[in-house]
C-alpha positions, -999 to 999 in steps of 0.1 A, spaced: -435 -249 -195 -431 -278 -168 -464 -307 -174 -485 -314 -140 -496 -342 -139 -528 -326 -114 -563 -328 -127 -585 -300 -124 -614 -312 -112 -654 -297 -101 -636 -299 -66 -610 -284 -74 -634 -256 -91 -655 -251 -64 -622 -244 -39 -609 -217 -63 -643 -205 -67 -651 -198 -28 -618 -180 -25 -624 -157 -63 -637 -123 -57 -647 -125 -94 -673 -144 -116 -661 -180 -131 -677 -187 -162 -674 -224 -172 -690 -240 -202 -725 -250 -188 -727 -216 -177 -751 -191 -199 -733 -168 -199 -701 -187 -217 -714 -182 -253 -708 -146 -252 -675 -145 -229 -660 -165 -244 -663 -143 -280 -635 -124 -293 -640 -88 -311 -630 -109 -345 -654 -132 -349 -628 -156 -369 -616 -165 -341 -638 -194 -323 -621 -209 -293 -632 -224 -263 -615 -223 -234 -622 -246 -202 -629 -216 -179 -632 -183 -180 -620 -162 -148 -637 -123 -149 -612 -104 -122 -621 -80 -97 -588 -73 -83 -554 -80 -85 -558 -110 -61 -583 -128 -85 -555 -121 -109 -529 -141 -87 -550 -167 -81 -559 -172 -114 -522 -170 -123 -516 -197 -95 -549 -221 -108 -530 -217 -147 -493 -224 -134 -505 -253 -104 -525 -271 -132 -509 -268 -167 -538 -244 -184 -530 -225 -209 -535 -186 -202 -552 -160 -225 -553 -123 -212 -583 -106 -218 -584 -66 -216 -608 -52 -251 -607 -85 -266 -598 -67 -295 -567 -86 -305 -566 -91 -345 -553 -124 -339 -575 -131 -314 -553 -137 -282 -582 -126 -255 -592 -165 -260 -579 -198 -263 -592 -233 -269 -590 -255 -235 -569 -233 -209 -582 -205 -189 -588 -169 -201 -583 -143 -176 -606 -119 -177 -597 -87 -168 -629 -62 -185 -648 -55 -156 -613 -36 -141 -622 2 -152 -605 25 -127 -593 60 -139 -578 78 -115 -568 111 -136 -544 144 -122 -550 169 -143 -523 192 -121 -494 166 -134 -515 158 -162 -512 122 -150 -538 91 -153 -540 57 -139 -559 32 -156 -571 -5 -150 -569 -32 -179 -600 -30 -183 -605 6 -197 -613 12 -232 -605 40 -255 -637 60 -256 -640 54 -222 -603 66 -211 -613 101 -239 -639 106 -221 -625 113 -188 -589 131 -198 -611 154 -221 -631 168 -199 -600 185 -187 -586 188 -225 -561 163 -219 -550 129 -239 -527 106 -246 -524 93 -282 -551 66 -290 -567 51 -322 -600 59 -330 -614 24 -326 -638 32 -293 -640 -5 -281 -598 -12 -281 -584 -16 -247 -557 11 -238 -533 -12 -220 -531 -39 -246 -526 -11 -268 -504 10 -257 -482 -19 -241 -477 -28 -284 -473 9 -290 -503 21 -296 -506 45 -325 -533 76 -335 -541 109 -349 -520 131 -323 -487 105 -325 -468 125 -351 -469 155 -327 -469 139 -294 -460 102 -303 -468 67 -295 -489 54 -265 -463 38 -254 -442 71 -249 -460 85 -224 -462 49 -201 -443 58 -168 -454 30 -148 -468 -2 -146 -481 -22 -120 -484 -61 -134 -484 -102 -123 -460 -119 -133 -453 -155 -149 -446 -163 -107 -480 -149 -91 -459 -120 -82 -469 -83 -85 -444 -60 -95 -442 -20 -107 -420 -12 -132 -405 25 -139 -374 41 -147 -366 39 -114 -380 1 -103 -370 -29 -127 -357 -8 -151 -348 -36 -178 -386 -49 -178 -399 -15 -180 -382 -9 -217 -392 -40 -228 -428 -35 -215 -431 -5 -236 -437 -22 -271 -438 -63 -261 -456 -62 -229 -482 -91 -233 -446 -112 -230 -439 -101 -197 -469 -104 -174 -507 -91 -170 -507 -53 -162 -531 -45 -137 -526 -10 -134 -508 16 -160 -498 54 -151 -503 76 -187 -485 110 -191 -511 131 -212 -507 159 -235 -533 191 -239 -556 186 -269 -587 210 -268 -601 214 -305 -586 202 -340 -587 208 -371 -598 176 -390 -618 158 -414 -618 139 -448 -616 144 -485 -633 118 -504 -630 111 -544 -645 87 -567 -621 55 -570 -611 70 -607 -594 96 -594 -574 76 -568 -538 72 -588 -539 106 -596 -548 118 -558 -520 94 -540 -491 105 -566 -502 137 -556 -497 130 -520 -465 112 -523 -450 149 -531 -476 170 -509 -463 147 -479 -427 155 -483 -432 184 -468 -462 186 -446 -450 197 -408 -443 168 -384 -475 174 -364 -502 164 -398 -518 132 -395 -527 121 -427 -545 85 -434 -557 72 -468 -577 46 -476 -598 25 -502 -632 20 -482 -668 12 -493 -692 40 -502 -728 39 -517 -727 29 -553 -689 27 -558 -657 26 -534 -641 62 -530 -603 71 -516 -611 83 -486 -582 111 -473 -586 120 -436 -565 147 -416 -563 162 -381 -539 187 -370 -536 198 -335 -523 228 -338 -532 264 -344 -560 260 -369 -548 291 -393 -518 274 -398 -532 241 -404 -552 259 -430 -527 270 -447 -509 234 -445 -537 220 -458 -551 244 -488 -530 224 -517 -545 190 -508 -582 207 -508 -573 227 -540 -559 200 -558 -586 179 -574 -624 190 -560 -632 162 -539 -671 149 -540 -671 157 -500 -648 180 -480 -654 180 -438 -629 194 -426 -633 216 -400 -627 227 -362 -637 204 -339 -633 192 -303 -609 163 -306 -634 140 -286 -654 144 -318 -626 137 -338 -621 100 -319 -660 92 -320 -665 98 -360 -625 78 -373 -628 45 -379 -623 20 -406 -640 -6 -386 -676 -18 -407 -698 -5 -378 -724 -22 -355 -725 -63 -351 -708 -91 -347 -680 -94 -380 -652 -119 -387 -622 -100 -399 -583 -109 -416 -559 -87 -428 -524 -84 -432 -498 -52 -425 -467 -40 -434 -449 -10 -440 -442 13 -478 -410 35 -479 -427 60 -511 -457 56 -530 -443 51 -564 -462 45 -596 -464 8 -596 -468 6 -561 -500 33 -569 -513 8 -596 -511 -19 -574 -531 -8 -550 -562 11 -571 -564 -22 -588 -567 -49 -559 -588 -21 -537 -613 -15 -569 -620 -54 -570 -628 -61 -537 -649 -91 -526 -670 -78 -501 -685 -41 -489 -665 -43 -460 -632 -46 -474 -603 -23 -479 -570 -11 -477 -556 19 -449 -530 33 -449 -512 61 -425 -480 80 -433 -457 84 -402 -429 111 -406 -413 132 -377 -389 124 -348 -414 95 -331 -414 80 -359 -377 84 -371 -355 85 -342 -346 51 -323 -364 57 -282 -347 34 -253 -380 11 -253 -389 -18 -273 -413 -10 -292 -400 -18 -329 -419 4 -354 -412 36 -357 -407 40 -396 -412 68 -418 -434 61 -446 -467 45 -452 -481 19 -428 -510 3 -445 -530 -29 -437 -554 -45 -463 -585 -58 -448 -620 -77 -447 -648 -80 -430 -674 -102 -435 -708 -117 -417 -713 -144 -440 -698 -178 -435 -693 -183 -480 -674 -152 -477 -643 -159 -458 -623 -176 -481 -628 -147 -510 -620 -123 -485 -588 -142 -475 -583 -151 -508 -586 -111 -518 -562 -99 -485 -532 -126 -495 -532 -115 -530 -533 -84 -522 -504 -86 -498 -483 -108 -519 -487 -78 -546 -472 -50 -525 -443 -73 -512 -420 -63 -535 -425 -30 -525 -427 -33 -493 -397 -25 -464 -404 -59 -445 -415 -40 -412 -447 -43 -400 -460 -29 -371 -467 -56 -340 -506 -44 -329 -516 -51 -365 -505 -90 -366 -528 -120 -368 -506 -153 -359 -479 -154 -390 -452 -172 -376 -420 -160 -357 -406 -145 -388 -430 -117 -391 -425 -115 -353 -390 -108 -356 -397 -81 -381 -418 -60 -357 -392 -55 -333 -356 -57 -354 -327 -55 -341 -342 -56 -305 -361 -92 -307 -324 -107 -296 -327 -86 -261 -364 -88 -259 -357 -129 -257 -329 -122 -229 -353 -106 -207 -378 -130 -216 -356 -158 -205 -352 -133 -171 -390 -130 -164 -408 -153 -182 -385 -184 -185 -416 -212 -192 -429 -193 -218 -458 -192 -194 -472 -155 -212 -474 -173 -247 -509 -162 -262 -497 -134 -279 -473 -122 -307 -447 -145 -292 -414 -140 -279 -398 -173 -269 -370 -172 -244 -351 -198 -262 
């Protein structure tokens, strides 16, 4: 990126603020301390200013300011990036959290959203018409950022990833132009946005195709950790024959008195057929808890998450992919999960299968993998818990590495280096670099899982 000799003075900031319709938050502002924080409190960075935008013109002004004064730009939507990419040290945060417009066309099954819309906010709008787009279960995640990185959720086995539902993107480019990308306009950029979107611009509006979703058969089965080896071995065989639409999640998470293996399912099809599919799983070993029942999709979305709960948490995670669950892999999982250093630590695995996870698509999303997508995670609130938690995650991840394929889902990455970003995109990486050279040759947008142009 070219260097500038211009100095950002108070006079220049005053002029900028005079034409900026949103809020300009500086370090001396009482709102600054909270505004600089992102969801992961392990990220503790101090931007020079925070530009909380009200419209696209504000975003363009903020981009121009960053370009003119060589400010490192971080773009914040929901602020939920595990790597903390919604903030930076010494630069400018282009904060989109106030942009929350949602326009739904239930006849065409389309929705247009602004970049500040969160998952639970979109679900409430779409479910009013018995419609949905695949999203994760954490309600505070920003939809646009999540979808641009892929976007996996309980509807993925049946309907695909969130990026598969993107029909059109409106965005601000690195040279402060507002353009549209779709199958008919800037088609090459549209390809890149669906999977690597944060590298190519600031999306100001996203149009998503919706699917009909009303009730689902869903819930969880809980087993004592002592039964985890048997249950995981059974699931490895059971999973091979399940229909494409069944969502299957396995997690070793905290439970009062002991750690438990949690097996969660979501079946969005005919409930009678779903009950037959789930019968072998529910009958294999008697769980300590079985909550599987018919419920609304909105209720299911509100119930499911591996987040620790309310409060300000720091977190560290490492993620990967297992093609299967062999005996040695299961032993390693049970051993490490049993001796987690904090209560809010564990491993979560989703069994991806079916055509959306195995067949190539014409987009940049690089994680269409059958098998078990896993993430090892630890949360803490006290500073003295940080180092043991991080060591445990790293040790667990290193133990699973010999059994892992090397693939990784980009939305799960922390700041782990360029090789891990390459692994997230696989054979699409070099095409993405070429497009980066075309649309962002100075790597202006680089506070992300970065694809450098050179």
